[in-house]
C-alpha positions as CSV (number, residue, x, y, z in Angstrom):
1,M,-27.5,15.4,-11.1
2,N,-24.0,16.3,-10.2
3,R,-21.3,13.6,-10.1
4,T,-18.3,15.9,-9.7
5,K,-17.6,14.2,-6.3
6,N,-16.1,11.3,-8.3
7,L,-14.0,13.4,-10.6
8,P,-10.8,13.7,-8.4
9,A,-10.5,9.9,-8.4
10,I,-11.1,9.7,-12.2
11,Y,-8.6,12.5,-13.0
12,S,-5.9,11.1,-10.7
13,A,-6.2,7.7,-12.4
14,L,-6.2,9.3,-15.9
15,I,-3.0,11.3,-15.1
16,A,-1.3,8.2,-13.6
17,D,-2.1,6.1,-16.6
18,L,-0.9,8.7,-19.1
19,L,2.4,9.1,-17.2
20,I,3.3,5.5,-17.2
21,A,1.7,4.0,-20.3
22,A,4.5,5.2,-22.7
23,T,7.3,4.3,-20.3
24,K,6.0,0.7,-20.0
25,F,6.0,0.2,-23.7
26,I,9.5,1.7,-24.0
27,A,10.8,-0.5,-21.1
28,G,9.1,-3.6,-22.6
29,A,10.6,-3.1,-26.0
30,Y,14.0,-2.4,-24.6
31,S,14.0,-5.5,-22.4
32,N,12.0,-7.8,-24.7
33,S,9.4,-8.3,-21.9
34,S,5.9,-9.3,-22.9
35,A,4.8,-8.7,-19.3
36,M,5.8,-5.1,-19.6
37,I,4.1,-4.8,-23.0
38,S,0.9,-6.2,-21.4
39,E,1.2,-3.7,-18.6
40,G,1.5,-1.0,-21.2
41,I,-1.6,-2.2,-22.9
42,H,-3.3,-2.3,-19.5
43,S,-2.4,1.4,-18.9
44,V,-3.6,2.4,-22.4
45,V,-6.9,0.6,-21.9
46,D,-7.3,2.3,-18.4
47,T,-6.6,5.7,-20.0
48,V,-9.3,5.1,-22.6
49,T,-11.8,3.9,-20.0
50,Q,-11.2,7.0,-17.8
51,L,-11.9,9.2,-20.9
52,L,-15.1,7.2,-21.7
53,L,-16.2,7.4,-18.1
54,L,-15.8,11.2,-18.1
55,Y,-17.7,11.4,-21.3
56,G,-20.5,9.3,-19.8
57,I,-20.7,11.5,-16.8
58,K,-20.9,14.6,-18.9
59,K,-23.6,13.1,-21.1
60,S,-25.6,11.8,-18.2
61,E,-25.9,15.3,-16.7
62,K,-27.7,16.6,-19.8
63,P,-31.1,18.0,-18.7
64,P,-34.4,16.3,-19.7
65,D,-36.0,17.3,-23.0
66,K,-39.0,16.2,-25.1
67,L,-37.1,13.2,-26.5
68,R,-35.9,12.0,-23.0
69,P,-38.4,13.3,-20.4
70,F,-36.6,11.4,-17.6
71,G,-33.2,12.8,-18.6
72,Y,-30.0,11.2,-19.8
73,G,-28.9,9.5,-16.7
74,K,-28.6,6.0,-18.3
75,E,-25.8,7.3,-20.6
76,L,-23.5,6.7,-17.6
77,Y,-24.7,3.0,-17.4
78,F,-24.2,2.6,-21.2
79,W,-20.7,4.0,-21.3
80,S,-19.8,2.0,-18.1
81,F,-20.8,-1.2,-20.0
82,I,-18.7,-0.2,-23.0
83,V,-15.7,0.3,-20.6
84,S,-16.1,-3.2,-19.3
85,I,-16.1,-4.6,-22.8
86,L,-12.9,-2.6,-23.6
87,I,-11.2,-4.0,-20.5
88,F,-12.2,-7.5,-21.6
89,G,-11.3,-7.3,-25.3
90,L,-8.4,-4.9,-25.5
91,G,-6.9,-5.3,-22.0
92,G,-7.5,-9.0,-21.2
93,G,-7.5,-10.4,-24.8
94,L,-4.4,-8.6,-26.0
95,S,-2.4,-9.3,-22.8
96,I,-3.2,-13.1,-23.1
97,F,-2.3,-13.1,-26.8
98,Q,1.0,-11.3,-26.0
99,G,1.8,-13.9,-23.3
100,V,1.0,-16.9,-25.4
101,T,3.1,-15.5,-28.3
102,H,6.0,-14.9,-26.0
103,I,5.9,-18.5,-24.7
104,A,5.4,-20.0,-28.1
105,Y,8.4,-18.2,-29.7
106,G,10.6,-18.4,-26.5
107,A,12.0,-14.9,-26.8
108,E,15.1,-14.2,-24.7
109,L,14.9,-11.5,-22.0
110,G,17.0,-8.4,-22.2
111,D,18.2,-6.0,-19.5
112,A,15.4,-5.7,-16.9
113,K,16.8,-2.7,-15.1
114,W,14.4,-0.2,-16.7
115,N,11.5,-2.6,-16.1
116,Y,12.1,-2.5,-12.4
117,I,12.4,1.3,-12.4
118,V,9.2,1.7,-14.4
119,L,7.4,-0.9,-12.2
120,G,8.4,1.1,-9.1
121,F,7.1,4.4,-10.5
122,S,4.0,2.7,-11.8
123,F,3.3,1.2,-8.4
124,I,3.6,4.6,-6.8
125,F,1.3,6.4,-9.2
126,D,-1.3,3.6,-9.4
127,G,-1.1,3.2,-5.6
128,I,-1.8,6.9,-5.1
129,S,-4.8,6.6,-7.5
130,L,-6.0,3.5,-5.7
131,V,-5.9,5.3,-2.3
132,I,-7.8,8.3,-3.7
133,A,-10.5,6.0,-5.2
134,L,-10.7,3.9,-2.0
135,K,-11.2,7.0,0.1
136,Q,-14.0,8.2,-2.2
137,F,-15.7,4.8,-2.2
138,N,-15.5,4.5,1.6
139,K,-17.4,7.8,1.9
140,T,-20.2,6.2,-0.1
141,R,-20.3,2.8,1.5
142,G,-20.4,3.9,5.1
143,E,-20.7,0.9,7.4
144,M,-21.5,-1.6,4.7
145,S,-19.0,-4.3,3.7
146,F,-17.0,-3.6,0.6
147,W,-18.8,-6.2,-1.6
148,K,-22.3,-5.3,-0.3
149,A,-21.5,-1.6,-1.0
150,F,-20.4,-2.5,-4.6
151,V,-23.5,-4.6,-5.3
152,K,-25.8,-1.9,-3.9
153,S,-24.1,1.0,-5.6
154,K,-26.0,2.5,-8.5
155,D,-23.2,4.8,-9.6
156,P,-20.6,3.1,-11.8
157,S,-18.2,6.0,-11.4
158,D,-18.0,5.0,-7.7
159,F,-16.6,1.6,-8.3
160,L,-15.2,1.5,-11.9
161,V,-12.1,3.5,-11.0
162,L,-11.6,1.6,-7.8
163,F,-11.6,-1.8,-9.6
164,E,-9.4,-0.6,-12.4
165,N,-6.8,0.8,-10.0
166,G,-7.0,-2.3,-7.8
167,A,-6.4,-4.5,-10.9
168,A,-3.5,-2.2,-11.9
169,V,-1.7,-2.6,-8.5
170,V,-2.3,-6.4,-8.4
171,G,-1.1,-6.7,-12.0
172,L,2.1,-4.8,-11.1
173,V,2.8,-7.2,-8.2
174,I,2.2,-10.2,-10.4
175,V,4.6,-8.9,-13.1
176,F,7.3,-7.9,-10.5
177,I,7.3,-11.3,-8.8
178,L,7.4,-13.4,-12.1
179,M,9.9,-11.0,-13.6
180,V,12.3,-11.5,-10.7
181,C,11.8,-15.2,-10.9
182,S,12.3,-15.3,-14.7
183,H,15.7,-13.5,-14.4
184,A,16.8,-15.3,-11.3
185,F,16.1,-18.8,-12.7
186,R,16.7,-17.9,-16.4
187,L,13.2,-18.9,-17.3
188,P,11.9,-16.5,-20.0
189,V,8.6,-18.5,-20.1
190,L,7.7,-16.9,-16.8
191,D,7.5,-13.5,-18.4
192,G,4.9,-14.8,-20.8
193,V,3.0,-16.4,-17.9
194,A,3.0,-13.0,-16.1
195,S,1.4,-11.5,-19.2
196,I,-1.3,-14.2,-19.3
197,L,-2.1,-13.8,-15.6
198,V,-2.5,-10.0,-16.1
199,G,-4.8,-10.7,-19.0
200,L,-6.9,-13.2,-16.9
201,L,-7.0,-10.6,-14.1
202,L,-8.5,-8.0,-16.5
203,V,-11.0,-10.5,-17.9
204,L,-12.2,-11.3,-14.4
205,V,-12.5,-7.6,-13.5
206,S,-14.4,-6.9,-16.8
207,I,-16.9,-9.7,-16.1
208,V,-17.7,-8.3,-12.6
209,L,-18.0,-4.8,-14.0
210,A,-20.1,-5.9,-17.0
211,R,-22.5,-7.8,-14.8
212,E,-23.2,-4.7,-12.6
213,S,-23.4,-2.3,-15.5
214,R,-25.7,-4.6,-17.4
215,S,-28.1,-4.8,-14.5
216,L,-28.3,-1.0,-14.2
217,L,-28.6,-0.5,-17.9
218,M,-31.5,-3.0,-18.1
219,G,-33.5,-1.1,-15.5
220,E,-32.6,-2.2,-11.9
221,G,-35.2,-1.3,-9.3
222,V,-35.0,-0.5,-5.6
223,A,-34.0,-3.2,-3.2
224,P,-36.6,-5.5,-1.6
225,E,-36.1,-4.0,1.8
226,T,-36.7,-0.5,0.4
227,Q,-39.9,-1.8,-1.3
228,K,-41.1,-3.0,2.1
229,K,-40.5,0.4,3.7
230,I,-42.4,2.1,0.9
231,T,-45.3,-0.3,1.2
232,S,-45.5,0.2,4.9
233,L,-45.4,3.9,4.5
234,A,-48.2,3.9,1.9
235,E,-50.4,1.5,3.8
236,S,-50.2,3.7,6.9
237,D,-52.3,6.2,5.1
238,P,-56.0,5.9,6.4
239,A,-57.4,5.8,2.9
240,V,-55.3,2.8,1.8
241,I,-56.4,-0.8,2.0
242,K,-53.4,-2.5,0.4
243,V,-50.4,-1.8,-1.9
244,R,-50.9,-4.3,-4.7
245,N,-47.6,-3.8,-6.6
246,I,-44.5,-1.6,-6.8
247,L,-42.6,-1.0,-10.0
248,S,-39.4,1.1,-10.0
249,T,-36.3,1.7,-12.0
250,Y,-33.1,3.8,-11.6
251,E,-33.0,6.4,-14.4
252,S,-29.7,7.5,-13.1
253,P,-27.7,7.0,-9.8
254,D,-29.5,10.1,-8.4
255,E,-33.0,9.5,-9.8
256,I,-35.6,6.7,-9.3
257,V,-39.0,6.5,-11.0
258,L,-41.6,4.7,-8.8
259,M,-45.1,3.4,-9.8
260,M,-47.5,2.0,-7.2
261,I,-50.8,0.1,-7.7
262,I,-52.9,0.7,-4.6
263,S,-56.3,-0.4,-3.4
264,F,-58.2,2.4,-1.7
265,K,-61.3,2.2,0.5
266,T,-64.4,1.8,-1.7
267,D,-66.5,4.5,0.1
268,L,-64.1,7.3,-0.7
269,H,-64.8,10.2,-3.1
270,T,-62.5,11.0,-5.9
271,T,-61.2,14.1,-4.1
272,E,-60.4,12.0,-1.0
273,I,-58.4,9.5,-3.1
274,T,-56.6,12.4,-4.8
275,D,-55.7,13.8,-1.4
276,S,-54.5,10.4,-0.2
277,I,-52.3,10.1,-3.3
278,E,-50.7,13.5,-2.7
279,R,-50.0,12.5,1.0
280,I,-48.4,9.3,-0.1
281,R,-46.3,11.0,-2.8
282,K,-45.1,13.7,-0.4
283,S,-44.2,11.3,2.4
284,I,-42.3,8.9,0.0
285,K,-40.3,11.8,-1.6
286,E,-39.5,13.2,1.8
287,Q,-38.2,9.9,3.2
288,F,-36.5,8.7,0.0
289,K,-34.6,11.6,-1.6
290,L,-33.6,9.7,-4.7
291,I,-37.2,9.0,-5.7
292,E,-37.8,11.8,-8.1
293,F,-41.1,10.7,-9.7
294,V,-44.0,8.9,-7.9
295,Y,-47.0,7.6,-9.9
296,V,-49.9,6.1,-8.1
297,Q,-52.5,3.9,-9.9
298,P,-55.7,3.2,-8.0
299,S,-56.8,-0.4,-8.2
300,G,-60.4,-1.5,-8.2
301,K,-59.6,-4.8,-6.5
């Protein structure tokens, strides 16, 4: 299970977040801008999430052992879920709190020159990271629509970085527009509004990511259309009467465990049933490369 194909996008996002996190905090403190402080929080959270994602990828590639005979692939799903919680709590929650506090106390804005410089460089770095992540995701999704590819993807490292970078770029645009308006119309409250909007954006992203990570962590199986193809393939064997049930789960983005309950013809000997099971197992694994384990349970019905 090698997920190094996603590492360029993760490393590029990590470097970008490290480069701009400190500058956002400095610019925010200098100009008394809660929106810039929120952007700094956003970058810190993104940096932590990239590190956790790298850790999850490393752990998920640990080979199977007696304790985990199917391997450690679900480590990636667990750490992806933790990432979504961090985005919600630290990113979204702190940004909203920062914005509400700024509005409540009505802090005056300082010189915004450094804010605009930092926003410009941040947009360049985050934009480059977004382009890299988008190119990587497009290789995976093929001809599918963006949303369908996201829903069907079983590898969180494919879409986590893309969503984070997308949220970063959208957040920068929100902050820039409201910061310009707050200085042009002398309305410091807009700076707090920008911070709240960035927080709400992060909450929305975290909810979407948590939903998908939770589904994978709880044992998501193969799609209904794939089940139909597997059923058709098994029932084409001359020894099979009917496929009674199919159970499956993703142990990792690259590994599926499949169990089938099949009714065989009643006049067959044990060796003929065994041969049929081997044919079915071989044909399924040849056609569906991600199915690593195939278990067939003969049914007496």
